[in-house]
N, C-alpha and C positions, 0 to 999 in steps of 0.2 A: 321257290323261294319269295316269291310275291304274298302269299299268301301268308305265310309264317309271317311276314312280318304285316302285313296287314293285320291279323288277329293279336301279335304283338302288341299293336297299335290301338285298336280297339280295344285291348284289354287296359289300355293306363300306358304299356311300357314305349315308353320313343323309339327305341335301340336297342337291338342284340346283340351279343360276341357271336364271329365265326363259328366255336364251339356250337354256340347252344342250336344255331341256326343247322350245322350241318346231323346236328342229332335231331331233330326235330324232323329234317327230310331223310334221315338215314343214308347220307352221305359223309364220305370222306370230307377231315377238314382240307383235304387239298381240290378237292370235285365242289365242296364249298366255293373256294375263295376264289377258285379260276370261274363260276356262274356269279359271284358278285362281282367279281373285275366286271364283267362281260355291262353285268347290270349297271355299275357304276359309271361303265365308260358308255352307257346308250342316255346317260344322267334321269334313269326310274330308281336309283338310290344313292343314299349318298353315307359317309365313308368319314368317321373322325374320328383319331384318335385320343385313348384316354389312359394314362399309362402302358401300360404294354397292350394292351386290349384295343379291338381294332371294331367299335361299335358302327353296324348298319342300320339304316330308317330307309321308309319309303319318301320319295321328294313329290309329295303330293303335289305340289303344281306342275310335275309334267303331264301327272295323268288327267289333272283337269284342262292340260294345254290337250292330249289327244280326246279327250269325253270334246273339248266342241269342235273339233277338227270331226271326229265320227257324228252329232248334229247336226253340224254345218252341208256334212257329205250327203245324210242320209235325210236335210229338208231337200233337193233338188227335185224339181219336177222332171221323170223323166218322160 
């Protein structure tokens, strides 16, 4: 799902509804919703209500923090 959201953002769409994410991931809406809830709880994905839809997008600041940690971790001399 993260790759679907990333491709969408690279393509100029900042957020996607669950129905489109589920379709692209070939999952039921229920399964997609469950996965997105976990990613939202982990602060990797943000969710905004727009009318009756819930739109999801990546929280790039979280990925930047992960990248910083990985860089710091891999630069340690062992």
